[in-house]
C-alpha positions as CSV (number, residue, x, y, z in Angstrom):
1,M,1.3,-6.8,4.3
2,N,2.9,-9.1,2.1
3,A,-0.3,-9.9,0.1
4,F,-3.9,-8.6,0.0
5,I,-7.0,-9.0,-1.9
6,V,-9.5,-6.3,-2.7
7,S,-12.9,-8.2,-3.5
8,E,-14.4,-5.4,-5.4
9,G,-13.3,-2.7,-7.8
10,K,-10.3,-1.5,-10.1
11,P,-6.9,-0.9,-8.5
12,E,-7.3,2.8,-9.7
13,D,-10.3,3.2,-7.6
14,F,-8.6,1.5,-4.6
15,V,-5.7,3.9,-5.1
16,D,-8.2,6.8,-4.7
17,R,-9.6,5.4,-1.6
18,V,-6.3,5.0,0.1
19,Q,-5.1,8.4,-1.0
20,S,-8.2,10.0,0.6
21,E,-7.5,7.8,3.9
22,I,-3.8,9.0,3.7
23,K,-4.9,12.5,3.5
24,S,-7.5,12.2,6.3
25,R,-4.8,10.9,8.6
26,Q,-2.5,13.8,7.6
27,F,0.2,11.5,6.1
28,E,0.1,12.8,2.6
29,D,3.6,14.5,3.2
30,I,5.3,11.1,3.8
31,A,3.0,8.3,2.1
32,S,2.0,7.8,-1.4
33,I,0.4,5.4,-3.6
34,R,0.2,4.8,-7.4
35,T,-0.2,2.3,-10.2
36,E,2.1,1.7,-12.9
37,G,0.9,-0.9,-15.2
38,D,0.3,-4.1,-13.3
39,L,2.4,-3.0,-10.3
40,L,1.1,-0.9,-7.2
41,I,3.8,1.1,-5.7
42,V,3.7,2.4,-2.1
43,A,6.2,5.0,-0.9
44,F,7.1,6.3,2.4
45,S,9.5,9.4,2.2
46,W,10.8,10.8,5.4
47,I,14.5,10.9,6.3
48,G,14.9,8.6,3.4
49,T,12.6,6.6,1.1
50,T,11.0,3.1,1.5
51,S,9.2,1.5,-1.2
52,L,7.1,-1.5,-1.5
53,T,6.1,-2.8,-4.9
54,Y,3.2,-5.2,-5.4
55,R,2.3,-7.3,-8.4
56,L,-1.5,-6.9,-9.1
57,Q,-3.5,-9.9,-10.4
58,P,-7.3,-9.5,-11.6
59,Q,-9.7,-11.5,-9.5
60,S,-13.2,-12.2,-10.4
61,Q,-14.5,-8.8,-9.3
62,G,-11.5,-7.1,-7.9
63,F,-7.8,-7.9,-7.6
64,S,-5.0,-9.4,-5.5
65,A,-1.7,-7.6,-4.7
66,V,1.4,-9.8,-3.8
67,L,4.6,-7.9,-2.4
68,E,7.3,-8.5,-5.1
69,R,10.0,-6.1,-4.1
70,Q,10.7,-3.7,-1.1
71,K,13.5,-1.1,-0.6
72,V,13.7,-0.1,3.1
73,S,15.5,3.1,4.0
74,P,18.2,2.4,6.8
75,F,16.6,5.4,8.6
76,H,13.3,3.5,8.6
77,A,14.4,0.3,10.2
78,P,13.6,1.2,13.6
79,F,10.2,2.6,12.7
80,R,9.2,-0.2,10.3
81,A,6.7,-2.0,12.5
82,G,4.8,1.3,13.3
83,F,4.8,2.1,9.6
84,E,3.7,-1.3,8.7
85,E,0.8,-1.3,11.2
86,R,-0.8,2.0,10.1
87,F,-0.4,1.0,6.5
88,D,-2.3,-2.3,7.4
89,Q,-4.9,-0.3,9.2
90,I,-5.5,1.9,6.2
91,L,-5.7,-0.9,3.6
92,A,-8.1,-2.7,6.0
93,K,-10.4,0.4,6.3
94,V,-10.7,0.8,2.4
95,G,-11.5,-2.7,1.8
96,A,-8.2,-4.9,1.5
97,R,-8.1,-8.1,3.4
98,G,-4.6,-9.7,4.0
99,V,-3.8,-13.2,2.9
100,G,-1.0,-15.6,3.6
């Protein structure tokens, strides 16, 4: 997902919800999410590391996140669509709405 909006809550609360969903799907060994200042960093570590860095912008009661940079492991290229699909499902389940 290149950009998404979370209509309510702080980025830190969103990260907690995503981490819980990652754990419930038993992906905690390969997926992580964290904030660093106004950045949201998502990483997939499995035979290499892929990272997605989003720039966070406050909205009226929530925030938006726009993909600013991505580093894709060459080993992940064949699995990229599957990773993205699962990540999009997790984001949607915890209240993110894709834009653009």
